[in-house]
C-alpha positions in Angstrom: 70.3 119.5 -58.7 67.1 120.5 -56.9 67.1 122.2 -53.4 65.6 119.5 -51.2 64.7 121.8 -48.3 61.2 122.3 -49.5 60.5 118.7 -50.6 58.5 116.1 -48.8 60.3 113.1 -47.4 59.2 110.9 -50.4 60.3 113.6 -52.9 63.6 114.0 -51.1 64.4 110.3 -51.1 63.6 110.1 -54.8 65.4 113.3 -55.7 68.6 112.2 -53.9 68.6 109.0 -55.9 67.9 110.9 -59.2 70.7 113.4 -58.5 73.4 111.1 -57.2 72.8 107.5 -58.5 72.4 105.7 -61.8 69.6 103.3 -62.6 70.3 100.0 -64.3 68.7 99.1 -67.7 66.8 102.4 -67.7 66.7 105.8 -69.3 67.7 108.1 -66.5 65.0 110.7 -67.1 61.2 110.3 -66.5 61.4 107.1 -64.5 59.1 106.5 -61.6 60.5 104.1 -59.0 58.8 103.3 -55.7 60.5 104.9 -52.8 60.4 101.9 -50.4 60.6 102.7 -46.7 60.1 99.1 -45.3 58.8 95.7 -46.4 57.2 92.8 -44.7 56.1 89.4 -46.1 54.8 89.9 -49.6 54.4 93.7 -49.2 56.4 96.9 -49.8 55.5 100.2 -48.2 56.5 103.6 -49.4 57.0 106.8 -47.5 53.4 107.8 -47.8 52.4 104.4 -46.3 51.0 103.1 -49.6 51.2 99.3 -49.7 52.3 97.4 -52.8 52.0 93.6 -53.1 55.3 92.3 -54.4 54.3 89.8 -57.1 57.7 89.2 -58.5 59.6 88.7 -55.2 61.8 91.7 -56.1 63.6 90.3 -59.1 62.5 86.7 -58.4 64.9 86.5 -55.5 63.1 87.4 -52.2 61.8 83.8 -51.9 61.3 83.8 -48.1 59.5 87.1 -48.2 60.6 90.5 -46.9 61.6 91.5 -43.4 62.4 88.1 -41.9 64.4 89.0 -38.8 66.0 85.6 -38.5 68.4 86.7 -41.3 69.1 90.0 -39.5 69.9 88.1 -36.3 72.1 85.6 -38.1 74.1 88.3 -39.9 74.6 90.3 -36.7 75.8 87.2 -34.8 78.3 86.5 -37.5 79.5 90.1 -37.7 80.0 90.2 -34.0 82.4 87.2 -34.4 84.1 88.1 -37.6 82.9 90.1 -40.6 85.5 89.2 -43.1 88.4 86.8 -43.6 90.3 86.1 -46.8 89.2 83.0 -48.9 92.4 81.4 -47.7 91.0 81.3 -44.1 88.0 79.3 -43.1 85.1 80.0 -40.8 82.7 77.6 -39.2 79.8 78.9 -41.2 81.6 78.3 -44.5 81.8 74.6 -43.9 78.3 74.4 -42.4 76.8 76.0 -45.5 78.8 73.8 -47.9 77.6 70.7 -46.0 74.0 71.8 -46.1 74.1 72.5 -49.8 75.6 69.1 -50.4 72.7 67.6 -48.5 70.0 69.3 -50.6 71.8 68.8 -54.0 71.2 65.5 -55.8 73.9 63.1 -56.9 77.5 63.9 -56.1 77.1 67.7 -56.3 79.0 68.0 -53.0 81.5 70.8 -53.5 80.7 74.5 -53.1 82.7 77.5 -54.5 81.1 80.6 -53.0 80.8 83.7 -55.1 79.2 87.2 -54.9 76.1 86.9 -57.1 74.6 85.1 -60.1 76.9 86.6 -62.7 80.0 85.6 -60.8 78.7 82.1 -60.2 78.1 81.8 -63.9 81.5 83.2 -64.8 83.1 80.7 -62.4 81.2 77.9 -64.0 82.3 78.9 -67.5 85.9 79.1 -66.4 85.9 75.8 -64.6 84.2 74.0 -67.5 86.9 75.2 -69.8 89.7 74.4 -67.4 88.4 70.9 -66.6 87.7 69.8 -70.2 90.5 71.7 -71.9 87.8 72.8 -74.4 86.7 76.4 -75.2 83.1 76.6 -76.6 80.0 76.9 -74.5 76.5 76.3 -76.0 73.5 78.2 -74.6 70.0 79.3 -75.4 69.2 82.4 -77.4 66.2 83.3 -75.1 68.1 83.2 -71.8 69.8 85.4 -69.3 72.8 84.6 -67.3 74.1 87.9 -66.0 75.5 91.4 -67.0 79.2 90.9 -67.0 80.8 90.6 -70.5 81.1 86.8 -70.2 77.6 86.2 -68.9 76.0 88.7 -71.3 77.7 86.8 -74.2 76.7 83.4 -73.0 73.1 84.5 -72.6 70.8 85.4 -75.4 69.1 88.5 -73.9 69.0 91.4 -76.4 70.2 93.8 -73.7 73.7 92.7 -74.5 73.6 94.0 -78.0 74.4 97.6 -77.4 77.4 96.7 -75.1 79.7 95.1 -77.5 79.0 94.3 -81.2 81.6 91.5 -81.1 80.8 90.0 -77.7 83.1 87.5 -76.0 84.2 84.7 -78.2 83.3 81.0 -78.2 79.7 81.2 -77.1 77.3 79.4 -79.5 73.5 79.7 -79.3 70.6 77.4 -80.0 66.9 78.2 -80.2 64.5 76.0 -78.3 60.9 76.5 -79.4 58.1 76.8 -76.8 54.8 75.1 -76.8 52.6 78.2 -77.2 54.3 79.3 -80.4 55.0 75.8 -81.8 52.5 75.1 -84.7 52.9 71.3 -84.7 52.4 68.5 -82.1 54.4 68.5 -78.9 56.3 65.3 -79.8 57.7 67.0 -82.9 58.8 69.9 -80.8 61.1 67.6 -78.8 62.4 65.9 -81.9 63.2 69.2 -83.6 64.8 70.7 -80.6 67.1 67.7 -80.0 68.0 67.5 -83.7 68.9 71.1 -83.7 71.3 70.7 -80.7 72.9 67.6 -82.3 73.4 69.6 -85.6 75.1 72.5 -83.7 77.3 70.1 -81.8 78.4 68.5 -85.1 79.0 71.8 -86.8 81.0 73.2 -83.9 82.9 70.0 -83.3 82.1 67.9 -80.1 85.8 68.0 -79.1 85.7 71.8 -78.9 82.6 72.1 -76.7 83.3 72.4 -72.9 79.7 72.7 -71.7 76.0 73.4 -72.4 74.7 76.1 -70.2 70.9 76.3 -69.6 68.5 77.7 -67.0 67.0 75.2 -64.7 63.7 76.8 -65.7 63.4 79.8 -68.0 62.8 83.1 -66.2 62.9 86.6 -67.6 62.8 85.5 -71.2 59.2 84.5 -70.6 59.1 81.3 -68.5 59.6 79.4 -71.8 59.3 75.8 -70.6 61.4 73.0 -72.1 59.8 70.3 -74.3 59.0 67.3 -72.1 62.1 65.1 -72.2 64.4 67.7 -73.5 66.8 68.0 -70.6 67.0 64.2 -70.4 68.0 64.1 -74.0 70.6 66.8 -73.4 72.1 64.8 -70.6 72.4 61.7 -72.9 74.0 63.8 -75.7 76.5 65.4 -73.3 77.5 62.1 -71.8 78.1 60.8 -75.3 80.5 63.6 -76.2 82.1 64.3 -72.9 80.4 67.7 -72.6 79.5 69.1 -69.2 76.0 70.4 -68.3 75.9 73.7 -66.4 72.5 74.5 -64.9 71.9 78.1 -64.0 69.6 78.0 -61.0 70.1 81.6 -60.0 66.4 82.4 -60.6 64.8 79.0 -60.6 66.6 77.6 -57.5 65.6 77.4 -53.9 62.0 76.4 -54.1 60.9 78.8 -56.8 59.7 75.9 -59.1 58.4 73.7 -56.3 61.7 71.8 -56.0 65.0 72.9 -54.4 66.2 73.3 -58.0 64.4 73.7 -61.3 66.3 70.9 -63.0 64.8 68.4 -60.5 61.5 68.8 -62.4 63.3 67.1 -65.3 64.9 64.1 -63.6 68.5 64.9 -64.4 71.7 65.7 -62.4 74.0 68.3 -64.0 77.7 68.6 -63.6 77.8 72.2 -62.3 75.0 74.2 -60.7 75.1 78.0 -60.3 73.1 79.7 -57.5 72.4 83.2 -56.1 69.2 85.1 -55.5 67.2 82.7 -53.4 70.2 81.4 -51.6 69.9 84.4 -49.3 66.6 85.6 -50.7 68.4 88.8 -51.7 69.0 89.8 -48.1 72.8 89.8 -48.7 74.5 89.6 -52.2 75.9 86.1 -52.4 76.3 83.2 -54.8 77.6 79.7 -55.2 78.8 77.2 -57.8 78.2 73.6 -56.9 80.3 71.0 -58.7 80.5 67.2 -58.6 83.1 65.4 -56.6 84.7 64.2 -59.9 85.3 67.7 -61.1 86.5 69.0 -57.8 89.0 66.1 -57.3 90.8 67.3 -60.4 92.1 70.2 -58.4 93.3 68.2 -55.4 96.8 68.5 -56.9 96.2 71.1 -59.6 95.7 74.8 -59.0 92.1 76.0 -59.4 92.8 79.1 -61.5 90.0 81.4 -60.3 89.0 83.3 -57.2 87.8 86.6 -55.8 88.4 88.8 -52.7 85.0 88.1 -51.2 84.6 84.4 -52.0 83.1 82.6 -49.0 82.3 85.9 -47.3 81.3 84.8 -43.7 78.4 87.2 -43.5 77.0 86.0 -46.8 77.5 82.4 -45.7 75.6 83.1 -42.4 72.7 84.7 -44.3 72.6 81.8 -46.7 72.6 79.1 -44.0 69.8 80.7 -42.1 67.8 81.2 -45.3 68.1 77.4 -46.0 66.8 76.7 -42.5 63.8 79.0 -43.1 62.8 77.2 -46.3 62.6 74.0 -44.2 61.2 75.4 -41.0 58.4 77.3 -42.7 57.7 74.6 -45.3 58.1 77.1 -48.1 58.9 74.7 -50.9 55.7 72.7 -50.1 53.8 76.0 -50.0 55.2 76.9 -53.4 53.8 73.6 -54.9 50.3 74.2 -53.3 50.2 77.9 -54.2 51.5 77.2 -57.7 48.5 74.9 -58.3 46.2 77.6 -57.0 47.8 80.2 -59.2 47.3 77.9 -62.2 43.6 77.5 -61.4 43.0 81.2 -60.9 45.0 82.2 -64.0 42.8 79.8 -66.1 39.8 81.8 -64.9 41.4 85.1 -65.9 42.1 83.6 -69.4 38.4 83.1 -69.9 37.7 86.6 -68.9 40.4 88.5 -70.8 40.8 88.0 -74.6 44.3 89.6 -74.5 45.7 86.7 -72.5 47.2 84.4 -75.0 49.0 82.0 -72.6 49.9 81.5 -69.0 53.1 79.5 -68.2 54.0 78.6 -64.7 56.2 76.1 -62.7 55.7 76.3 -59.0 55.7 80.1 -58.5 57.7 81.1 -61.5 55.2 82.2 -64.1 54.0 84.8 -66.5 51.0 85.9 -68.6 51.7 86.5 -72.3 49.4 89.1 -73.8 48.5 89.1 -77.4 46.5 91.3 -79.9 44.9 88.3 -81.5 44.6 84.8 -80.1 44.4 83.2 -83.5 47.5 84.8 -85.0 49.2 85.1 -81.5 50.5 88.5 -82.4 52.2 89.7 -79.2 51.0 92.9 -77.5 54.7 93.9 -77.7 57.4 92.1 -79.8 60.6 90.5 -78.6 63.1 93.3 -77.7 60.3 95.9 -78.2 61.3 99.5 -78.8 59.7 102.1 -76.5 57.0 103.0 -79.0 56.1 99.3 -79.4 55.6 99.2 -75.6 52.8 101.7 -75.6 50.1 99.3 -74.5 52.2 97.3 -72.1 53.5 100.5 -70.5 49.9 101.5 -69.8 49.3 98.1 -68.3 52.4 98.4 -66.2 51.5 101.8 -65.0 48.1 100.7 -64.0 49.5 97.7 -62.0 51.7 100.1 -60.0 48.8 102.6 -59.5 46.7 99.8 -58.1 49.3 98.8 -55.6 51.5 96.1 -57.1 55.2 95.8 -57.9 55.9 93.2 -60.5 58.2 92.6 -63.5 56.6 93.6 -66.8 58.6 93.0 -69.9 57.6 93.1 -73.6 54.3 91.2 -73.7 54.9 89.4 -70.4 53.5 90.1 -66.9 55.4 88.0 -64.4 53.8 86.3 -61.4 56.4 85.1 -59.0 55.4 86.1 -55.4 57.4 85.1 -52.4 57.0 81.5 -51.5 55.2 82.4 -48.2 52.3 83.8 -50.3 48.7 82.8 -49.3 45.6 82.1 -51.4 44.2 85.4 -50.3 47.3 87.3 -51.4 47.2 85.5 -54.7 43.6 86.6 -55.1 44.6 90.2 -54.3 47.4 90.2 -56.8 45.5 88.6 -59.6 42.7 91.0 -59.1 45.1 93.9 -59.7 46.5 92.2 -62.8 43.0 91.5 -64.1 42.0 95.2 -63.7 45.2 96.3 -65.5 44.7 93.8 -68.3 41.4 95.4 -69.2 43.6 98.1 -70.9 45.2 95.4 -73.2 41.8 93.9 -73.9 40.8 97.1 -75.7 43.6 96.5 -78.3 42.6 92.9 -79.2 41.5 92.4 -82.8 
């Protein structure tokens, strides 16, 4: 421990966190977090009044932007009435939120089970799919992320799960869906190959054993890997044929992030279960939700639903979520995501002409990333999948430059993510891309 008496305020804030807290997904030594004092709109401010533009909305969750006091006021009002009741009691806000979610969800996705976060939403979906179907296997994508509990780590394909448990939880089966940038044939064959692979896996595992297929509404931290056009429609057809449920993980891609309320709406399907978190409260309060169809919910009218948690339907979380949904509508944030997403695409195309290290830019609404490469012909990534620290040398320099220039964003492997709050303006996009452009000059030096 270090004596904090002689430290500046910034140093003291940092040192207390280093001395008494543990950082997720990080080595605990030689890390350099931003000491955030306050935040407003698309900006973070540290204790030295340095401003950082938040170009990944925190972890793609602060969709409405930072510091919106409508959430504060809604939370305070609720806490002045009642801060907590057990899930066996109801509050007015619980029903109001459920009703509002039923209004914005398509089809007969009308029943809400409120959770604590994305991982608990996904855990609940896995349990319910198995309970409802009487089957045990779940199919999911290798390059995906669904949470950090044992179940959600296992259903996901993120390599961060590998050190936790060499066996992992059983009965999760993975498929690999190619993405356009790294597919060396025509796009039509990409769809054909992807669908054929899924059908093979279902046949190998036995359709009668498969409870659900779990996919992200739109790919997020794996690199915004977009589905082949028509893929999710084919998945819906295959699932209907075999009595398999579709779980759509909208934790990251939901609530306007892709220019729709939910990412799957870009593909013209209606799933059986939809998991939510992040944008449901824009990160102001930890909260999540599992939406299910009337058909699934009705099974439990006279049968016990064998799952639950102490903080399910927490009234303060419900209040934050309900007000957040009103803000999306009142401030036309989803419409702005569409408009700003198009502008982001246009400006990113200009950067691609300028920087030879940019191999690809993928974006849906305001969920996108640059993929940096050492050679555009071979498409060798600037850092490989699941890169070791020494393989991140170039990208670590890029990330450090981004921070130095006044930006917070998610940099992973060869990806630089661009997912600012949905309230972002063209001027702020220009500001953010100018920082990224300057940082990418470092990667350009390593292009063959």
